[in-house]
Every structure is written in C-alpha cells, then in structure tokens.
N, C-alpha and C positions, 0 to 999 in steps of 0.2 A: 609604359604601357608593355603588359608581358605579353612576349610572342608565344606562338602555339608550339613551337619547337621546342621551347625550354619548359614546357609544363612539367614533364617528367623529371626534371632535374629538382624542381623545387621542394620536393618531400625530403631530398638528400640534403640541400641546403638547409632546411629548417632543422633537420636533424642534427647536423654541425653545430648550426648556432646555439640549439638546445642543450647539447650534450658536450660540446667541445669549447666553443668560443664563450658562452655564458660562464661555465666554472672559471676559466682562466680571469675573465675580467673580476669575477668574484674573488679569486685568489689575489689579482693585482691590489684590489681595493682593501683587502685584510692587510696587505703587506705595508700598506700607506699609514695604518693605525698605529700610534706610539703606545706605550705602556701608560702614559698618563692621559690618554684620550685624546691626544691631539694628532694632528694629520700631518704627514710629510715624510721625507726619505731617509728618517732617523735610524730605522732598523737596517737599511741598506749601509748607511754610514758607520753603524755600529759594527756591524759584520766585516766590512772591508778594512776597518781601523784595526780590528783584532788579528795580529800574527798569526795566532794559533788558527784562527778561521781562515785566513788567505792560505795558509799552509794545507788544509784541508781541501780548500777549493782547488788549488793548483795539483794537489797528490791525486785527486778524483779525475781531472782531465789527463794527467799524467797515466794513471793506470789505464784508462780508455786508450791512450795512444799506444802503450806496451802491448795491451791486448791485441789491439788491431794490427800491430808489428807482427807479433809472434803467430796470429791466426793466419796472416799473409803466408809467413815462412812454411807452416804446417800445410797449407791448401795447395802449395805449389806442386810437391810430388803427386798430389791427388789429383789435381787437374791435369797433368801430364799423362797420368795413368789412364783417366778418363778419355782423354784425346785419341790415345793410341788403342783403347780397348775397343773389342767387336760389340756387338748390339747386346747380347747376352751379358756380358761381363760390365756393360754400361749400365744396364738395369740393377745388377747386383750392387754395382757403387752407389747408384742413385737410392736404392731400398735402404742400404747401410748409413746413408748420410740422413734419410728421413727418419729412421728408427728411433734415433735419441728424441727427436721433437715429438715423439708420440707419448713421451714420458715428461710428468711434469717437472718443472725446473727444481722444485724442492727435494722430489726424489733424487734427481741426478746430483745435485748438492750435497745431499747426505751420503750418496754413494762416494763421492769423494772425501768425505770424512773418514770412511773405512781405508780408502786406498791412500791417503796421505798420512795417516797415522802411524804411530812407533810400531805397530805389529802388522801394518798393511803390507801388500806385495812390494811395494816400492822400496821399502825400508829393508824389509827381508831379502830382496834379491841382490840389493847392492851389498848388503852383509854377507850373503852366500858367496857373493863373487870376491868377497875381500877388499871392497872398494871402501869400506868403513869399517870401524872397530866396534861400533855399538851401534844399536838401533836408535833412530832419530824420528822425529816427526816433522812434516812440511806445515802441518795445521798451524794457523795464527800467525802465518808468515807472507810475505807478499808474493814470494816465490810459489807457494802451494797456492795461493789465490789464483796468480795469473795461469798456472797449469790448469785449474779447474775452469776458469772462464774462457780458456782457449778451446777447451774440448766442447763447452757448453754452446759457444757462439760459432764455432766453424760452420756448422752448416747455414748460417747467415750469409757466410761469404761463398760457399760452394755451389748453392741451388743457383743463384743469378748467373754465375759464370759458366755452369753445367748448361743452363738454357741457351746461352749465346753459342756456345761451342757445338750445341745440337744443330744450328743453322750456320754455322760458319763455313766460309767458302774455301774448301780444300785446293780449288783451282790456283788460288794465290800463293800457295805453298808450293804447288808444283812448278810455278813460274818462277819463284825465287831459287829453286833448286836447280832448275833450268840454266838460270843466268849464273850460276857457280856457287850459291851461298851454301855453307854446310848445313846439316840438319836442324841444329840449334840455332844457328845465325837465321835460317829459313823461317822457323817457327816464331821467333821472337821479332822478326821483322815483318811477317805477313800475317800471324795468326794474333800474336799479343796485342796488335793495336785494336783489333775487332774485340777483344774481350775488356779493354781497360775501362769503358763507360759502366759493364757490370762490376768490375773490382771495384771503382769508386762508389757504386750504389752498395755493394757489400760493405764497404769500410763504413759508410753512414750508419747502416744497421748494427754492425758489430760495437762501434764505437758509443753509439746511443744506448745500446743493451747494456754493455760492459759498465759505463759509467753509472746507471740508474739500477744495477742488480743487486737490490737491497739484501736478499735472502743469502746470495752466494757470499757477498761481501761481509754480512753479519757472522754466517756459519763458518765460513773458511777463513776469513780473516780475524773475527773475533774482536774483543774489547783493544786490543793493541794495535788493530789499523781502523782508524776512523775515517771514514768517506762521507759525503754531503748526503746519501740517504739516511745514514745513521745518525748524523748531526740534525736532520730534520725530525726523525724519530724521537730523539731526546729533548728537542724543543717542546713537542707535542706531547709525547708520553710521560716524560718526566718532570718538566720544568712547566708545562701548560702554557707555553709561550707561542700562542698561535699566530700572532702578527709576525714574529721574528722568523717562526717555521715558513710562514707564507713568503717572506722575503727570500729566505734562503732557497725556496723552490723556486722562485722566480728569476735567482740568480743561476740556479743549476740549468733551467731551462734555457736561459739566455746564453750562457756561456757554451754549452754542447749545441744549441741551436746554430750560434753564429759558424762552429765548426762544420757542422752538418750541412748548413747553407753552403759554405765555401766548397765543399766537396760535391754538393749537387750541382752547383753552378759550373764547376770545372767537368764534371761530366756531360753536361749539356754544351760544352763548347764546341763551336762548328767543326773544328779539325778533328775532335773525337768523334761527333757525331757522324761524320762522314764515314767512320769505320765499323758505325753501329749497325 
C-alpha cells in the first residue's frame, strides 16, 4: 500500500526506472548474447582472457587513479588559499573555479591541443628558458593526457571542499593553537578532518569522470593510448560487435563502480561523519 507521504517521490522513481535502470538492464541483456546467437558469459570470458584487453582495463583504472592523485596535489594550495582568503577573494576563487565548467569539455580539450603542441606555450617557454634543445609535443602521451585531465577535473574536487570550508568551525583551529599546536599542525588536526568526506566525494567524481572521458582520451591520447571508452567505440563503430561492446561497458561500470562504492562507504564512515 502506497503511503501518502511517498507520493511525491514516485514520479522521480518512475523516471529513474525508465531512463536509468531499464537501459542498464537492456545493456546487460545484450552483453550476454554471443556472436553465434547463444546466451552466456562468453563475451566477458573472451575479454578477460585477452592480455591486451586486460591491459586496457587496468590502464584505464590506473589513469583514473593518477589523475585523482595529481588533482589532489593541485587542489591543496588552492584549498589553503581559499581558507585564508577574505570574502571577496573567496568569491573570486570560486568564480575562477566555476568558469571552466561553463565551457564545453570538447572546447577545453581542443584548447589543450594547442597548449600541448610543438608550437604551444609549454614547449616554447621551456625552449626559451634553455631547458630543452628543440620544440617538443606532449600530445599523444600519457603525460599530456594527465595534465589536460587534471585541469578539466579539478573543479569536481574543489567545489565540494569549498562548500565544507564555508561552514567549517574555526573555533577548533583556535583551540588547537591555544593547546600549543603550530599553524600547520593545527590546520591538519582541526580543519582537515572536517573536509575529508568532501575530499572523498570529490575523488569519486574525479575518478569516474577521468576513466570515462572519451573525448579527452581520444583527442589528447590519440591512437597510441587506448582506454576502455575507445575500446567500446571500436567494437561498436568499427567492428559492429554490439554484444562485446555491451560486455566491455558493463565491466567498465562494474570496475569503476566498485572503487566509487568503496570511496563512498569510506566517506560515510561514522568517524568521518562525526567531523562532517
């Protein structure tokens, strides 16, 4: 029996079932269909038994981990600047964080093609400083891809952390300093625990976005670097193997989903929730 207080949630539940759960079930069904018309786990077995395919899977997950790590390193000084900034400077930092998100991912990716190219500012600056003997290109390399993804995914980590810092309790910082802790030790012992759940939530967003960023991986990485999104495109657009593409998509969802679920459960741990 449907209770009256849940009536307003049913349209959203119906929307989720129709446009989210149903397509996933359809995708799972297609992945179980073999090339000869039989049904089973043959597509998954064929993919996981191929050393090259397994390397693509682990490489995709490793890319997400590397991008998440470097995004965290890039975010740390900006988080510290935001914490110590006044109201006006905080607003300016927030605007600068949001501005890239107002531009399409395709536009930002092709901007990085110019920046990472042989005649781009990175190459020309290092050449002018005498740090390299000839112009070089970071395109079609993992280094260039990570640099581009770090800039593109950085707001996904900064925004939840900024939201927590806006309501962080400064009295805990003052109490730590009164008890004799230095400025850095006081910040990491009193304020950092409050933003850990936001950091973990940001890691979930960054990891998921980096591992599934087909446009950036294809344009910056090129044909030399193959990740699962390009693998799926090859199966669909070149080989027309829809069941295998569906199986690869399920594996990508499952592998990234397990990591995201682990980070989400860690963020909801009672000891971390006590600081939230």
